[in-house]
VEXTOR-668042 format. One record per residue (C-alpha): residue number from 0; residue in three letters; x, y, z. Coordinates in nm, 4 decimals. Layout:
N
@num = NUM	residu = ALA	px = X	py = Y	pz = Z
...
//
This chain:
355
@num = 0	residu = MET	px = 8.5601	py = 8.0993	pz = 11.8322
@num = 1	residu = ILE	px = 8.8337	py = 7.9078	pz = 12.0137
@num = 2	residu = ARG	px = 9.0542	py = 8.2189	pz = 12.0253
@num = 3	residu = LEU	px = 8.7587	py = 8.4254	pz = 12.1493
@num = 4	residu = GLY	px = 8.6870	py = 8.1671	pz = 12.4211
@num = 5	residu = LYS	px = 9.0478	py = 8.1725	pz = 12.5370
@num = 6	residu = SER	px = 9.0552	py = 8.5515	pz = 12.5473
@num = 7	residu = LEU	px = 8.7303	py = 8.5707	pz = 12.7479
@num = 8	residu = GLY	px = 8.7925	py = 8.2705	pz = 12.9713
@num = 9	residu = LEU	px = 9.0291	py = 8.4287	pz = 13.2243
@num = 10	residu = PRO	px = 8.8276	py = 8.7520	pz = 13.2692
@num = 11	residu = ALA	px = 8.5168	py = 8.5380	pz = 13.3224
@num = 12	residu = VAL	px = 8.6955	py = 8.3389	pz = 13.5932
@num = 13	residu = TRP	px = 8.8170	py = 8.6558	pz = 13.7635
@num = 14	residu = GLY	px = 8.4680	py = 8.8077	pz = 13.7452
@num = 15	residu = ALA	px = 8.3011	py = 8.4929	pz = 13.8788
@num = 16	residu = PHE	px = 8.5485	py = 8.4855	pz = 14.1675
@num = 17	residu = ALA	px = 8.4752	py = 8.8500	pz = 14.2580
@num = 18	residu = ILE	px = 8.0951	py = 8.8004	pz = 14.2429
@num = 19	residu = THR	px = 8.1121	py = 8.4795	pz = 14.4474
@num = 20	residu = TYR	px = 8.3255	py = 8.6468	pz = 14.7105
@num = 21	residu = LYS	px = 8.0876	py = 8.9440	pz = 14.7316
@num = 22	residu = LEU	px = 7.7729	py = 8.7316	pz = 14.7613
@num = 23	residu = ALA	px = 7.8856	py = 8.4233	pz = 14.9492
@num = 24	residu = CYS	px = 8.1843	py = 8.5143	pz = 15.1652
@num = 25	residu = PRO	px = 8.0985	py = 8.6430	pz = 15.5165
@num = 26	residu = LEU	px = 8.4036	py = 8.8724	pz = 15.5161
@num = 27	residu = ALA	px = 8.2555	py = 9.0690	pz = 15.2276
@num = 28	residu = ARG	px = 7.9563	py = 9.1637	pz = 15.4452
@num = 29	residu = ALA	px = 8.1495	py = 9.2250	pz = 15.7656
@num = 30	residu = GLU	px = 8.1777	py = 9.5855	pz = 15.8886
@num = 31	residu = SER	px = 8.5105	py = 9.5568	pz = 16.0687
@num = 32	residu = MET	px = 8.8179	py = 9.7450	pz = 15.9467
@num = 33	residu = GLY	px = 9.0125	py = 9.4211	pz = 15.8884
@num = 34	residu = ALA	px = 8.7320	py = 9.2738	pz = 15.6758
@num = 35	residu = ARG	px = 8.7123	py = 9.5900	pz = 15.4646
@num = 36	residu = ILE	px = 9.0894	py = 9.5902	pz = 15.4078
@num = 37	residu = PHE	px = 9.0767	py = 9.2248	pz = 15.3078
@num = 38	residu = SER	px = 8.7861	py = 9.2865	pz = 15.0680
@num = 39	residu = SER	px = 8.9660	py = 9.5821	pz = 14.9144
@num = 40	residu = ALA	px = 9.2768	py = 9.3686	pz = 14.8650
@num = 41	residu = VAL	px = 9.0699	py = 9.0976	pz = 14.6950
@num = 42	residu = PHE	px = 8.9111	py = 9.3390	pz = 14.4514
@num = 43	residu = PHE	px = 9.2465	py = 9.5081	pz = 14.3910
@num = 44	residu = VAL	px = 9.4016	py = 9.1739	pz = 14.2948
@num = 45	residu = VAL	px = 9.1055	py = 9.0943	pz = 14.0684
@num = 46	residu = GLY	px = 9.1223	py = 9.4344	pz = 13.8998
@num = 47	residu = THR	px = 9.5001	py = 9.4107	pz = 13.8549
@num = 48	residu = GLY	px = 9.4653	py = 9.0664	pz = 13.7005
@num = 49	residu = LEU	px = 9.2039	py = 9.1930	pz = 13.4563
@num = 50	residu = ILE	px = 9.4222	py = 9.4906	pz = 13.3600
@num = 51	residu = PHE	px = 9.7279	py = 9.2707	pz = 13.2969
@num = 52	residu = HIS	px = 9.5190	py = 9.0285	pz = 13.0945
@num = 53	residu = ALA	px = 9.3765	py = 9.3102	pz = 12.8820
@num = 54	residu = ARG	px = 9.7265	py = 9.4506	pz = 12.8318
@num = 55	residu = ARG	px = 9.8622	py = 9.1143	pz = 12.7177
@num = 56	residu = ALA	px = 9.5699	py = 9.0696	pz = 12.4798
@num = 57	residu = LEU	px = 9.6206	py = 9.4177	pz = 12.3298
@num = 58	residu = LEU	px = 9.9950	py = 9.3630	pz = 12.2871
@num = 59	residu = ARG	px = 9.9302	py = 9.0285	pz = 12.1189
@num = 60	residu = GLU	px = 9.6805	py = 9.1860	pz = 11.8799
@num = 61	residu = LEU	px = 9.9200	py = 9.4736	pz = 11.8075
@num = 62	residu = ARG	px = 10.2008	py = 9.2296	pz = 11.7304
@num = 63	residu = GLN	px = 9.9765	py = 9.0335	pz = 11.4953
@num = 64	residu = LEU	px = 9.8617	py = 9.3530	pz = 11.3212
@num = 65	residu = ARG	px = 10.2232	py = 9.4607	pz = 11.2727
@num = 66	residu = GLU	px = 10.3105	py = 9.1223	pz = 11.1240
@num = 67	residu = VAL	px = 10.0176	py = 9.1439	pz = 10.8817
@num = 68	residu = ALA	px = 10.1018	py = 9.5043	pz = 10.7908
@num = 69	residu = GLY	px = 10.4676	py = 9.4157	pz = 10.7386
@num = 70	residu = ALA	px = 10.3747	py = 9.1240	pz = 10.5138
@num = 71	residu = ALA	px = 10.1372	py = 9.3442	pz = 10.3118
@num = 72	residu = GLN	px = 10.3984	py = 9.6174	pz = 10.2729
@num = 73	residu = ASN	px = 10.6603	py = 9.3640	pz = 10.1621
@num = 74	residu = VAL	px = 10.4204	py = 9.2302	pz = 9.8995
@num = 75	residu = LEU	px = 10.3667	py = 9.5849	pz = 9.7713
@num = 76	residu = LEU	px = 10.7342	py = 9.6904	pz = 9.7793
@num = 77	residu = ARG	px = 10.8917	py = 9.3478	pz = 9.7974
@num = 78	residu = PRO	px = 11.2546	py = 9.2987	pz = 9.8972
@num = 79	residu = LEU	px = 11.4844	py = 9.2856	pz = 9.5963
@num = 80	residu = PRO	px = 11.7144	py = 8.9891	pz = 9.5306
@num = 81	residu = PRO	px = 12.0864	py = 9.0542	pz = 9.5938
@num = 82	residu = ARG	px = 12.1712	py = 8.9847	pz = 9.2289
@num = 83	residu = VAL	px = 11.9783	py = 9.0402	pz = 8.9051
@num = 84	residu = GLU	px = 12.1352	py = 8.9302	pz = 8.5750
@num = 85	residu = GLY	px = 12.4916	py = 9.0040	pz = 8.6813
@num = 86	residu = LEU	px = 12.4027	py = 9.3212	pz = 8.8739
@num = 87	residu = ALA	px = 12.4520	py = 9.3397	pz = 9.2508
@num = 88	residu = VAL	px = 12.1473	py = 9.5110	pz = 9.4030
@num = 89	residu = ALA	px = 12.0730	py = 9.6747	pz = 9.7381
@num = 90	residu = ALA	px = 11.7864	py = 9.9029	pz = 9.8372
@num = 91	residu = GLY	px = 11.6612	py = 10.0906	pz = 10.1404
@num = 92	residu = ARG	px = 11.3529	py = 10.2890	pz = 10.2272
@num = 93	residu = LEU	px = 11.2535	py = 10.5205	pz = 10.5085
@num = 94	residu = SER	px = 10.8919	py = 10.6248	pz = 10.5533
@num = 95	residu = ALA	px = 10.7972	py = 10.9595	pz = 10.7016
@num = 96	residu = SER	px = 10.4968	py = 10.7907	pz = 10.8687
@num = 97	residu = ARG	px = 10.5955	py = 10.6441	pz = 11.2025
@num = 98	residu = GLY	px = 10.5328	py = 10.2704	pz = 11.2174
@num = 99	residu = ALA	px = 10.5217	py = 10.2258	pz = 10.8395
@num = 100	residu = SER	px = 10.8045	py = 10.0932	pz = 10.6238
@num = 101	residu = VAL	px = 10.6402	py = 10.1874	pz = 10.2929
@num = 102	residu = GLY	px = 10.5233	py = 10.5323	pz = 10.1920
@num = 103	residu = GLY	px = 10.5013	py = 10.7226	pz = 9.8655
@num = 104	residu = ASP	px = 10.8300	py = 10.5994	pz = 9.7174
@num = 105	residu = LEU	px = 10.8488	py = 10.3042	pz = 9.4791
@num = 106	residu = TYR	px = 11.1180	py = 10.1015	pz = 9.3067
@num = 107	residu = GLU	px = 11.1547	py = 9.7702	pz = 9.1256
@num = 108	residu = VAL	px = 11.4209	py = 9.5829	pz = 8.9282
@num = 109	residu = ALA	px = 11.3100	py = 9.3306	pz = 8.6633
@num = 110	residu = ALA	px = 11.5243	py = 9.0980	pz = 8.4510
@num = 111	residu = THR	px = 11.3547	py = 9.0802	pz = 8.1113
@num = 112	residu = GLU	px = 11.4446	py = 8.9599	pz = 7.7636
@num = 113	residu = HIS	px = 11.4948	py = 9.3272	pz = 7.6731
@num = 114	residu = GLY	px = 11.7532	py = 9.3817	pz = 7.9480
@num = 115	residu = VAL	px = 11.7379	py = 9.4716	pz = 8.3163
@num = 116	residu = ARG	px = 11.4653	py = 9.7316	pz = 8.3613
@num = 117	residu = VAL	px = 11.4471	py = 9.9562	pz = 8.6660
@num = 118	residu = VAL	px = 11.1814	py = 10.1957	pz = 8.7906
@num = 119	residu = MET	px = 11.2198	py = 10.4528	pz = 9.0664
@num = 120	residu = GLY	px = 10.9313	py = 10.6819	pz = 9.1479
@num = 121	residu = ASP	px = 10.7819	py = 10.9174	pz = 9.4033
@num = 122	residu = VAL	px = 10.4095	py = 10.9710	pz = 9.4584
@num = 123	residu = ARG	px = 10.2957	py = 11.3167	pz = 9.5653
@num = 124	residu = GLY	px = 10.2583	py = 11.3121	pz = 9.9408
@num = 125	residu = HIS	px = 10.3933	py = 11.0460	pz = 10.1722
@num = 126	residu = GLY	px = 10.2931	py = 10.7758	pz = 10.4144
@num = 127	residu = LEU	px = 9.9968	py = 10.5422	pz = 10.4015
@num = 128	residu = ALA	px = 9.7791	py = 10.7744	pz = 10.1923
@num = 129	residu = ALA	px = 10.0065	py = 10.7202	pz = 9.8918
@num = 130	residu = LEU	px = 10.0096	py = 10.3382	pz = 9.9093
@num = 131	residu = ALA	px = 9.7231	py = 10.2841	pz = 9.6656
@num = 132	residu = THR	px = 9.8915	py = 10.4960	pz = 9.3977
@num = 133	residu = VAL	px = 10.2210	py = 10.3140	pz = 9.4555
@num = 134	residu = ALA	px = 10.0399	py = 9.9822	pz = 9.4097
@num = 135	residu = ALA	px = 9.8825	py = 10.0963	pz = 9.0807
@num = 136	residu = VAL	px = 10.2116	py = 10.2162	pz = 8.9297
@num = 137	residu = LEU	px = 10.4202	py = 9.9219	pz = 9.0510
@num = 138	residu = GLY	px = 10.1638	py = 9.6666	pz = 8.9366
@num = 139	residu = SER	px = 10.1611	py = 9.8184	pz = 8.5897
@num = 140	residu = PHE	px = 10.5419	py = 9.8249	pz = 8.5677
@num = 141	residu = ARG	px = 10.5787	py = 9.4612	pz = 8.6727
@num = 142	residu = GLU	px = 10.3688	py = 9.3560	pz = 8.3752
@num = 143	residu = ALA	px = 10.4742	py = 9.6152	pz = 8.1177
@num = 144	residu = ALA	px = 10.8473	py = 9.5642	pz = 8.1804
@num = 145	residu = HIS	px = 10.8171	py = 9.2105	pz = 8.0407
@num = 146	residu = ASP	px = 10.5483	py = 9.2736	pz = 7.7792
@num = 147	residu = GLU	px = 10.6665	py = 9.5900	pz = 7.6055
@num = 148	residu = PRO	px = 10.9756	py = 9.5833	pz = 7.3789
@num = 149	residu = GLU	px = 11.0501	py = 9.9576	pz = 7.4160
@num = 150	residu = LEU	px = 11.0808	py = 10.1884	pz = 7.7181
@num = 151	residu = PRO	px = 10.8355	py = 10.4497	pz = 7.5788
@num = 152	residu = LEU	px = 10.5664	py = 10.1819	pz = 7.5648
@num = 153	residu = VAL	px = 10.6362	py = 10.0907	pz = 7.9270
@num = 154	residu = LEU	px = 10.6020	py = 10.4552	pz = 8.0294
@num = 155	residu = ARG	px = 10.2719	py = 10.4915	pz = 7.8448
@num = 156	residu = ARG	px = 10.1391	py = 10.1837	pz = 8.0268
@num = 157	residu = LEU	px = 10.2309	py = 10.3473	pz = 8.3579
@num = 158	residu = GLU	px = 10.0526	py = 10.6662	pz = 8.2536
@num = 159	residu = ARG	px = 9.7333	py = 10.4778	pz = 8.1656
@num = 160	residu = ALA	px = 9.7394	py = 10.2782	pz = 8.4899
@num = 161	residu = LEU	px = 9.7860	py = 10.5959	pz = 8.6949
@num = 162	residu = GLY	px = 9.5025	py = 10.7695	pz = 8.5120
@num = 163	residu = ARG	px = 9.2627	py = 10.4795	pz = 8.5749
@num = 164	residu = HIS	px = 9.3553	py = 10.4666	pz = 8.9418
@num = 165	residu = LEU	px = 9.3071	py = 10.8391	pz = 8.9972
@num = 166	residu = ARG	px = 8.9713	py = 10.8416	pz = 8.8158
@num = 167	residu = GLU	px = 8.8463	py = 10.5493	pz = 9.0263
@num = 168	residu = ARG	px = 8.9638	py = 10.7171	pz = 9.3447
@num = 169	residu = ALA	px = 8.7959	py = 11.0427	pz = 9.2456
@num = 170	residu = ARG	px = 8.4669	py = 10.8590	pz = 9.1876
@num = 171	residu = ALA	px = 8.4962	py = 10.6917	pz = 9.5283
@num = 172	residu = GLU	px = 8.5687	py = 11.0237	pz = 9.7002
@num = 173	residu = HIS	px = 8.2920	py = 11.2089	pz = 9.5101
@num = 174	residu = PRO	px = 8.0057	py = 10.9604	pz = 9.4618
@num = 175	residu = ALA	px = 7.7712	py = 11.2426	pz = 9.3604
@num = 176	residu = CYS	px = 7.9413	py = 11.2451	pz = 9.0206
@num = 177	residu = GLY	px = 7.7729	py = 10.9137	pz = 8.9407
@num = 178	residu = ALA	px = 7.8968	py = 10.7328	pz = 8.6327
@num = 179	residu = ALA	px = 8.0338	py = 11.0496	pz = 8.4738
@num = 180	residu = PRO	px = 8.4093	py = 11.1010	pz = 8.5123
@num = 181	residu = PRO	px = 8.4894	py = 11.3748	pz = 8.7658
@num = 182	residu = GLU	px = 8.6294	py = 11.6963	pz = 8.6288
@num = 183	residu = ASN	px = 9.0095	py = 11.7175	pz = 8.6556
@num = 184	residu = PRO	px = 9.0519	py = 11.4010	pz = 8.8669
@num = 185	residu = VAL	px = 9.4313	py = 11.4303	pz = 8.8455
@num = 186	residu = ALA	px = 9.4632	py = 11.8033	pz = 8.8940
@num = 187	residu = GLU	px = 9.6467	py = 11.7722	pz = 9.2264
@num = 188	residu = GLU	px = 9.8084	py = 11.4317	pz = 9.1860
@num = 189	residu = PHE	px = 10.1316	py = 11.3399	pz = 9.0149
@num = 190	residu = VAL	px = 10.4054	py = 11.0788	pz = 9.0223
@num = 191	residu = THR	px = 10.7682	py = 11.1312	pz = 8.9270
@num = 192	residu = VAL	px = 10.9071	py = 10.8285	pz = 8.7421
@num = 193	residu = LEU	px = 11.2553	py = 10.7286	pz = 8.6265
@num = 194	residu = LEU	px = 11.2834	py = 10.4318	pz = 8.3901
@num = 195	residu = LEU	px = 11.6201	py = 10.2717	pz = 8.3150
@num = 196	residu = GLU	px = 11.7165	py = 9.9848	pz = 8.0897
@num = 197	residu = ILE	px = 12.0609	py = 9.8220	pz = 8.1210
@num = 198	residu = ASP	px = 12.1465	py = 9.5870	pz = 7.8353
@num = 199	residu = ARG	px = 12.3922	py = 9.2965	pz = 7.8380
@num = 200	residu = ASP	px = 12.6774	py = 9.5250	pz = 7.7287
@num = 201	residu = GLY	px = 12.6100	py = 9.7687	pz = 8.0130
@num = 202	residu = GLY	px = 12.4449	py = 10.0282	pz = 7.7893
@num = 203	residu = ILE	px = 12.2057	py = 10.2543	pz = 7.9846
@num = 204	residu = SER	px = 11.8857	py = 10.3923	pz = 7.8316
@num = 205	residu = ALA	px = 11.6571	py = 10.6222	pz = 8.0283
@num = 206	residu = LEU	px = 11.3236	py = 10.8003	pz = 8.0337
@num = 207	residu = ASN	px = 11.2692	py = 11.0521	pz = 8.3117
@num = 208	residu = CYS	px = 10.9430	py = 11.2170	pz = 8.4159
@num = 209	residu = GLY	px = 11.0332	py = 11.4771	pz = 8.6774
@num = 210	residu = HIS	px = 11.2550	py = 11.2513	pz = 8.8899
@num = 211	residu = PRO	px = 11.6089	py = 11.3230	pz = 9.0186
@num = 212	residu = TRP	px = 11.8763	py = 11.1723	pz = 8.7968
@num = 213	residu = PRO	px = 12.0796	py = 10.8887	pz = 8.9487
@num = 214	residu = HIS	px = 12.4467	py = 10.9201	pz = 9.0410
@num = 215	residu = LEU	px = 12.7207	py = 10.7158	pz = 8.8759
@num = 216	residu = LEU	px = 12.9586	py = 10.5780	pz = 9.1387
@num = 217	residu = SER	px = 13.3101	py = 10.5210	pz = 9.0089
@num = 218	residu = GLY	px = 13.5646	py = 10.6433	pz = 9.2632
@num = 219	residu = THR	px = 13.3443	py = 10.9497	pz = 9.2995
@num = 220	residu = ALA	px = 12.9765	py = 11.0342	pz = 9.2567
@num = 221	residu = ARG	px = 12.8493	py = 11.2368	pz = 8.9633
@num = 222	residu = PRO	px = 12.5056	py = 11.2776	pz = 8.8030
@num = 223	residu = LEU	px = 12.4460	py = 11.0297	pz = 8.5238
@num = 224	residu = THR	px = 12.3353	py = 11.3132	pz = 8.2938
@num = 225	residu = ASP	px = 12.2275	py = 11.6762	pz = 8.3107
@num = 226	residu = SER	px = 11.9458	py = 11.6471	pz = 8.0557
@num = 227	residu = ASP	px = 11.6114	py = 11.8085	pz = 8.1361
@num = 228	residu = PRO	px = 11.3462	py = 11.5538	pz = 8.2385
@num = 229	residu = LEU	px = 10.9901	py = 11.5394	pz = 8.1123
@num = 230	residu = PRO	px = 10.7058	py = 11.6643	pz = 8.3382
@num = 231	residu = PRO	px = 10.5792	py = 11.4205	pz = 8.6060
@num = 232	residu = LEU	px = 10.3020	py = 11.1770	pz = 8.5234
@num = 233	residu = GLY	px = 9.9548	py = 11.3031	pz = 8.6022
@num = 234	residu = PRO	px = 9.9157	py = 11.6785	pz = 8.5434
@num = 235	residu = PHE	px = 9.9906	py = 11.6687	pz = 8.1692
@num = 236	residu = PRO	px = 9.9675	py = 11.3962	pz = 7.9040
@num = 237	residu = LEU	px = 10.2900	py = 11.2510	pz = 7.7703
@num = 238	residu = PRO	px = 10.4131	py = 11.4024	pz = 7.4424
@num = 239	residu = ALA	px = 10.3600	py = 11.2085	pz = 7.1208
@num = 240	residu = ASP	px = 10.7341	py = 11.1590	pz = 7.0784
@num = 241	residu = LEU	px = 10.9278	py = 11.0018	pz = 7.3659
@num = 242	residu = PRO	px = 11.2979	py = 10.9928	pz = 7.2713
@num = 243	residu = VAL	px = 11.4961	py = 10.7497	pz = 7.4839
@num = 244	residu = LEU	px = 11.8106	py = 10.9048	pz = 7.6284
@num = 245	residu = ASP	px = 12.1395	py = 10.7196	pz = 7.5794
@num = 246	residu = CYS	px = 12.3317	py = 10.7561	pz = 7.9084
@num = 247	residu = GLY	px = 12.6492	py = 10.5705	pz = 7.8149
@num = 248	residu = ARG	px = 12.7613	py = 10.2438	pz = 7.9700
@num = 249	residu = LEU	px = 12.7866	py = 10.1017	pz = 8.3189
@num = 250	residu = LEU	px = 13.1316	py = 9.9439	pz = 8.3217
@num = 251	residu = PRO	px = 13.2183	py = 9.6403	pz = 8.5355
@num = 252	residu = GLY	px = 13.2720	py = 9.7550	pz = 8.8940
@num = 253	residu = GLU	px = 13.0792	py = 10.0794	pz = 8.8501
@num = 254	residu = ALA	px = 12.7489	py = 10.1414	pz = 9.0268
@num = 255	residu = LEU	px = 12.4355	py = 10.3517	pz = 8.9927
@num = 256	residu = ALA	px = 12.2624	py = 10.5127	pz = 9.2917
@num = 257	residu = LEU	px = 11.8955	py = 10.5955	pz = 9.2317
@num = 258	residu = HIS	px = 11.7132	py = 10.7998	pz = 9.4930
@num = 259	residu = THR	px = 11.3989	py = 10.9996	pz = 9.5625
@num = 260	residu = ASP	px = 11.3946	py = 11.3699	pz = 9.6427
@num = 261	residu = GLY	px = 11.3370	py = 11.2926	pz = 10.0106
@num = 262	residu = MET	px = 11.7134	py = 11.2342	pz = 10.0266
@num = 263	residu = GLU	px = 11.8194	py = 11.5689	pz = 9.8825
@num = 264	residu = ASP	px = 11.5429	py = 11.7673	pz = 10.0581
@num = 265	residu = ALA	px = 11.6177	py = 11.6382	pz = 10.4107
@num = 266	residu = ARG	px = 11.7388	py = 11.9181	pz = 10.6423
@num = 267	residu = ASP	px = 11.8980	py = 11.9407	pz = 10.9827
@num = 268	residu = ALA	px = 11.7814	py = 12.1645	pz = 11.2689
@num = 269	residu = ASN	px = 11.9516	py = 12.4654	pz = 11.1067
@num = 270	residu = GLY	px = 11.7829	py = 12.4113	pz = 10.7697
@num = 271	residu = VAL	px = 12.0966	py = 12.2758	pz = 10.5966
@num = 272	residu = PHE	px = 12.0195	py = 12.0253	pz = 10.3208
@num = 273	residu = PHE	px = 12.1597	py = 11.6738	pz = 10.3356
@num = 274	residu = PRO	px = 12.4807	py = 11.6562	pz = 10.1221
@num = 275	residu = LEU	px = 12.3806	py = 11.3451	pz = 9.9296
@num = 276	residu = ARG	px = 12.6420	py = 11.3739	pz = 9.6555
@num = 277	residu = GLY	px = 12.9239	py = 11.4152	pz = 9.9068
@num = 278	residu = VAL	px = 12.8040	py = 11.1194	pz = 10.1121
@num = 279	residu = LEU	px = 12.7838	py = 10.9018	pz = 9.7992
@num = 280	residu = THR	px = 13.1343	py = 11.0106	pz = 9.7017
@num = 281	residu = ASP	px = 13.2670	py = 10.9098	pz = 10.0437
@num = 282	residu = ALA	px = 13.0904	py = 10.5726	pz = 10.0208
@num = 283	residu = ALA	px = 13.2248	py = 10.5044	pz = 9.6695
@num = 284	residu = ARG	px = 13.5802	py = 10.6284	pz = 9.7240
@num = 285	residu = VAL	px = 13.7330	py = 10.2830	pz = 9.7816
@num = 286	residu = PRO	px = 13.6577	py = 10.0291	pz = 9.5039
@num = 287	residu = PRO	px = 13.4843	py = 9.7996	pz = 9.4615
@num = 288	residu = VAL	px = 13.1647	py = 9.9798	pz = 9.5510
@num = 289	residu = SER	px = 12.9495	py = 9.7766	pz = 9.7904
@num = 290	residu = PRO	px = 12.5781	py = 9.8403	pz = 9.7208
@num = 291	residu = GLN	px = 12.4785	py = 9.7288	pz = 10.0698
@num = 292	residu = GLY	px = 12.7574	py = 9.9365	pz = 10.2232
@num = 293	residu = VAL	px = 12.6468	py = 10.2444	pz = 10.0302
@num = 294	residu = VAL	px = 12.2863	py = 10.2033	pz = 10.1492
@num = 295	residu = HIS	px = 12.3912	py = 10.1635	pz = 10.5134
@num = 296	residu = ALA	px = 12.6339	py = 10.4573	pz = 10.4974
@num = 297	residu = VAL	px = 12.3813	py = 10.6930	pz = 10.3372
@num = 298	residu = TYR	px = 12.0993	py = 10.6168	pz = 10.5816
@num = 299	residu = ASP	px = 12.3332	py = 10.6372	pz = 10.8794
@num = 300	residu = ARG	px = 12.4519	py = 10.9816	pz = 10.7707
@num = 301	residu = LEU	px = 12.0950	py = 11.0882	pz = 10.6843
@num = 302	residu = LEU	px = 11.9581	py = 11.0068	pz = 11.0305
@num = 303	residu = ARG	px = 12.2561	py = 11.1720	pz = 11.2001
@num = 304	residu = HIS	px = 12.2089	py = 11.4789	pz = 10.9804
@num = 305	residu = THR	px = 11.8365	py = 11.5214	pz = 11.0515
@num = 306	residu = GLY	px = 11.8387	py = 11.3879	pz = 11.4085
@num = 307	residu = ARG	px = 11.4897	py = 11.2468	pz = 11.3523
@num = 308	residu = LEU	px = 11.2723	py = 11.0848	pz = 11.0883
@num = 309	residu = PRO	px = 11.2751	py = 11.2928	pz = 10.7680
@num = 310	residu = SER	px = 10.9687	py = 11.4934	pz = 10.6766
@num = 311	residu = ASP	px = 10.9397	py = 11.3073	pz = 10.3456
@num = 312	residu = ASP	px = 10.9855	py = 10.9456	pz = 10.2400
@num = 313	residu = ALA	px = 11.3417	py = 10.8617	pz = 10.1328
@num = 314	residu = ALA	px = 11.4319	py = 10.5637	pz = 9.9121
@num = 315	residu = LEU	px = 11.7708	py = 10.4572	pz = 9.7766
@num = 316	residu = LEU	px = 11.8538	py = 10.1881	pz = 9.5199
@num = 317	residu = VAL	px = 12.2117	py = 10.0914	pz = 9.4264
@num = 318	residu = LEU	px = 12.3093	py = 9.8640	pz = 9.1353
@num = 319	residu = ARG	px = 12.6679	py = 9.7533	pz = 9.0648
@num = 320	residu = ASN	px = 12.7808	py = 9.5909	pz = 8.7408
@num = 321	residu = ASP	px = 12.9395	py = 9.2585	pz = 8.8379
@num = 322	residu = ARG	px = 12.9732	py = 9.1336	pz = 8.4821
@num = 323	residu = THR	px = 13.3397	py = 9.0593	pz = 8.4141
@num = 324	residu = ARG	px = 13.3264	py = 9.0659	pz = 8.0332
@num = 325	residu = VAL	px = 13.4022	py = 9.4090	pz = 7.8902
@num = 326	residu = PRO	px = 13.2339	py = 9.4417	pz = 7.5494
@num = 327	residu = PRO	px = 13.4586	py = 9.5857	pz = 7.2764
@num = 328	residu = GLN	px = 13.3989	py = 9.9449	pz = 7.1786
@num = 329	residu = PRO	px = 13.2861	py = 10.0251	pz = 6.8194
@num = 330	residu = GLN	px = 13.6403	py = 10.1367	pz = 6.7239
@num = 331	residu = GLN	px = 13.7807	py = 9.8127	pz = 6.8641
@num = 332	residu = ARG	px = 13.5278	py = 9.6091	pz = 6.6679
@num = 333	residu = GLU	px = 13.6212	py = 9.7876	pz = 6.3425
@num = 334	residu = ALA	px = 13.9936	py = 9.7350	pz = 6.4068
@num = 335	residu = ALA	px = 13.9360	py = 9.3687	pz = 6.4854
@num = 336	residu = CYS	px = 13.7317	py = 9.3199	pz = 6.1677
@num = 337	residu = ALA	px = 14.0014	py = 9.4928	pz = 5.9579
@num = 338	residu = ALA	px = 14.2808	py = 9.2897	pz = 6.1161
@num = 339	residu = ARG	px = 14.1078	py = 8.9517	pz = 6.0807
@num = 340	residu = PRO	px = 14.1715	py = 8.9053	pz = 5.6998
@num = 341	residu = ALA	px = 14.5398	py = 8.9991	pz = 5.7455
@num = 342	residu = MET	px = 14.5744	py = 8.7503	pz = 6.0338
@num = 343	residu = GLU	px = 14.4128	py = 8.4764	pz = 5.8286
@num = 344	residu = LEU	px = 14.6450	py = 8.5481	pz = 5.5309
@num = 345	residu = SER	px = 14.9496	py = 8.5425	pz = 5.7589
@num = 346	residu = GLY	px = 14.8392	py = 8.2116	pz = 5.9056
@num = 347	residu = ARG	px = 14.8010	py = 8.0562	pz = 5.5606
@num = 348	residu = ARG	px = 15.1528	py = 8.1692	pz = 5.4632
@num = 349	residu = ARG	px = 15.2996	py = 8.0113	pz = 5.7757
@num = 350	residu = ASP	px = 15.1232	py = 7.6857	pz = 5.6928
@num = 351	residu = GLU	px = 15.2649	py = 7.6939	pz = 5.3351
@num = 352	residu = ARG	px = 15.6224	py = 7.7424	pz = 5.4626
@num = 353	residu = ARG	px = 15.5837	py = 7.4438	pz = 5.6970
@num = 354	residu = ARG	px = 15.4754	py = 7.2251	pz = 5.4078
//
């Protein structure tokens, strides 16, 4: 009420002044040219004041709405910490919807007792229409990443959460269906999802449902693997068997660059695709790889390549292994175990000679 009174107070004063002048001032009723010019000037000043006041009020409301929208978007796709369990992290996002910082892309990094778990996904479509689906998938991952001991169980939780969300949305969009589930509620909706797990030794495990594979940055950029992914979540149920893919190890100093297809599909005015792999190679050429530097370099080149906002959302997530301990390889462990009895025997002989 106080804010409403303040916003209406000045227009009321201006209006009261104009009415008082019109009814009580003799100049307002005079027929001379000078009196008419003066009256016109008075009403012009009053009208200008009202316009400027309305403009200030609208700008203030717009600024407040942007602050609220920014806070809501940051809660949905919250900023990641710079370090997670010995991994340096940097992320960027670019929405195809003007004025929005969040669209159909999603990512999250969670430190769990099972290792560092990462999700990168892309909802069909872009912009504000995809936010509800992003919220459903991200909310499920943030719980399942800590609760489930295996990656396949995490992926199945995401599938169930997406199915519930799409059925509820279909009921809301088609209320005539009543309590019965709509036919084929997910026929035109899907989400690509990449799940990664990085253990304490740098071992990388992955499950991929239709998403681009990340690039390994180590002096150059190369795809982490060339294995065929599973179909995206939504159109088809997950298979009964979900084998987790072993993608090797992320050595200290190496980095992973996860991205959505909005990066690779961006084109310039001549229809040339954005050379993402080449840009990542340039950014990772001089070690150590800087995650924040890679993000800035890629988005700078992307905007210069397209010359405008891309037609699809584009997200990038970079993780660098900052752990200094290099775990021994299996062959090294076997050699160390075989050498230990001989070293102990040699030590005992030295002690006997000293005695």
